[in-house]
C-alpha positions as CSV (number, residue, x, y, z in Angstrom):
1,E,-18.1,171.3,211.4
2,P,-18.1,168.0,209.8
3,D,-19.6,167.5,206.1
4,V,-23.0,166.0,206.6
5,P,-23.7,164.0,203.4
6,E,-26.8,164.7,201.5
7,N,-29.7,162.2,202.0
8,L,-30.8,161.1,198.7
9,V,-34.3,160.1,199.7
10,K,-34.9,163.5,201.4
11,N,-35.8,161.3,204.6
12,A,-38.5,159.6,202.6
13,D,-40.4,162.8,202.2
14,F,-44.0,161.9,201.8
15,S,-45.3,165.4,202.4
16,K,-46.3,166.0,198.6
17,P,-49.1,163.6,198.0
18,T,-50.4,163.1,194.3
19,E,-53.2,161.4,192.9
20,D,-52.9,157.9,192.6
21,K,-53.9,156.3,189.3
22,S,-53.1,152.8,190.2
23,N,-55.3,150.0,191.4
24,F,-54.7,150.5,195.1
25,K,-56.2,154.1,195.5
26,K,-58.9,153.1,198.1
27,Y,-56.3,151.6,200.4
28,W,-54.4,155.1,200.8
29,A,-55.8,157.5,203.3
30,G,-57.3,160.3,201.5
31,G,-57.0,158.4,198.1
32,K,-53.4,159.7,197.8
33,K,-50.1,158.4,197.7
34,P,-46.6,159.9,198.1
35,A,-45.2,161.6,195.2
36,S,-43.1,159.7,192.8
37,W,-43.4,156.4,195.1
38,N,-44.9,153.6,193.2
39,T,-47.1,151.2,195.6
40,W,-47.5,147.8,194.5
41,A,-49.0,144.5,195.5
42,K,-49.0,140.8,194.4
43,T,-51.9,139.1,195.8
44,E,-55.3,137.8,194.9
45,N,-57.3,139.3,197.8
46,I,-56.1,142.8,199.5
47,A,-59.4,143.7,200.9
48,D,-57.8,143.7,204.6
49,V,-54.7,145.3,203.6
50,I,-54.0,149.0,204.4
51,F,-51.3,151.1,203.1
52,T,-50.6,154.3,204.7
53,A,-47.8,156.9,204.3
54,V,-47.4,159.9,206.8
55,D,-44.7,162.2,208.3
56,G,-41.8,160.2,206.6
57,K,-43.3,156.6,207.6
58,F,-44.6,153.9,205.4
59,T,-46.9,151.2,206.8
60,I,-48.3,148.2,205.7
61,Q,-50.9,146.4,207.8
62,A,-52.7,143.2,207.0
63,G,-55.7,141.4,208.5
64,N,-56.9,137.7,208.6
65,T,-56.1,137.1,204.9
66,V,-52.4,136.5,204.0
67,F,-50.8,139.2,202.1
68,Q,-48.7,137.7,199.8
69,Q,-46.3,140.6,198.6
70,G,-46.3,144.2,198.0
71,G,-44.8,147.5,199.3
72,I,-43.5,150.9,197.7
73,Q,-40.7,151.5,195.5
74,Q,-38.7,154.6,194.2
75,P,-36.2,154.7,191.4
76,I,-32.9,156.4,192.5
77,L,-30.2,158.1,190.4
78,L,-27.0,156.6,191.6
79,E,-23.6,157.0,190.3
80,N,-22.5,153.7,188.7
81,G,-19.7,152.0,191.1
82,T,-20.0,154.4,194.0
83,Q,-20.4,153.2,197.3
84,Y,-23.7,154.2,199.2
85,T,-25.1,153.6,202.7
86,L,-29.0,153.0,203.1
87,S,-30.5,153.0,206.7
88,V,-34.0,151.9,207.2
89,T,-35.7,151.8,210.7
90,V,-38.3,148.8,210.5
91,K,-40.7,147.9,213.3
92,L,-43.0,144.8,212.9
93,T,-46.0,144.5,215.6
94,N,-48.5,141.6,216.0
95,M,-52.1,143.0,215.4
96,G,-55.1,141.2,217.0
97,S,-55.4,137.6,217.9
98,G,-55.0,134.4,215.9
99,T,-52.0,133.8,213.5
100,H,-49.1,136.5,213.3
101,V,-46.8,135.7,210.4
102,G,-44.8,137.4,207.7
103,G,-42.0,139.8,207.6
104,C,-40.5,142.6,205.4
105,E,-37.6,143.2,203.2
106,V,-35.4,146.3,202.3
107,K,-33.8,146.0,198.9
108,L,-31.5,148.2,196.9
109,C,-28.9,147.5,194.1
110,N,-29.6,143.5,194.3
111,Q,-28.9,143.8,198.2
112,I,-31.6,142.5,200.5
113,K,-32.2,142.4,204.2
114,K,-35.2,140.8,205.9
115,L,-36.8,141.1,209.3
116,F,-39.6,139.0,210.8
117,G,-40.4,140.7,214.0
118,G,-39.5,143.5,216.4
119,Q,-37.7,146.8,215.8
120,D,-34.4,147.1,214.1
121,T,-32.5,149.3,212.0
122,I,-31.5,147.7,208.5
123,T,-28.3,148.9,206.8
124,L,-27.3,148.3,203.5
125,E,-23.8,148.8,202.1
126,V,-24.4,149.3,198.3
127,I,-22.6,150.0,195.2
128,G,-24.5,152.1,192.7
129,T,-25.9,150.5,189.7
130,P,-27.8,152.1,186.7
131,S,-31.5,152.1,187.1
132,A,-31.2,151.6,191.0
133,K,-34.4,151.1,192.8
134,L,-35.2,151.3,196.6
135,E,-37.9,148.6,197.6
136,L,-39.9,148.5,200.7
137,M,-41.4,145.3,200.8
138,A,-43.7,143.2,203.0
139,R,-44.4,139.3,202.5
140,N,-46.9,136.8,203.7
141,L,-48.2,139.4,206.1
142,Q,-51.1,138.1,208.5
143,N,-52.4,139.9,211.5
144,K,-49.1,142.0,211.4
145,K,-48.1,145.6,210.7
146,V,-44.9,146.5,209.2
147,E,-43.6,150.3,209.6
148,F,-40.6,151.6,207.7
149,S,-39.3,155.1,208.9
150,A,-36.0,157.2,209.3
151,I,-35.1,156.4,205.6
152,T,-31.8,157.7,204.7
153,L,-29.5,157.3,201.9
154,T,-26.2,158.8,201.7
155,K,-23.0,158.7,199.4
156,K,-19.6,157.4,201.1
């Protein structure tokens, strides 16, 4: 049997919610967030932005107010100089009527890939760096939903 490499993010296991001490508590279902994943946002008005994390899928949905930037990030221990492969399935959906703008970014070890519509699997080939951090971000969203799922990170 082929040796299946270990998924270093455990397929983004959101199954162990912990109490969220951050400013965004009220935007999580049940006032919870995924264990060890840090949620963040940079915007003046996030009243109509919803973060959800369930069954290995992380979603950001914005309403009529443009959501400038935010997402979820996870520090990951990588071996310096070692090659890794990250795969994230991303789906963008227009919500309601009006203007639909914005997109998302997947970032790891200074590599960034962006998507502005439809569904795609984003793959990054990265070289491990100290204090590596996986970031799943949305930018300039309006009347649009971003879903990140099937998140895998394996060592070459």
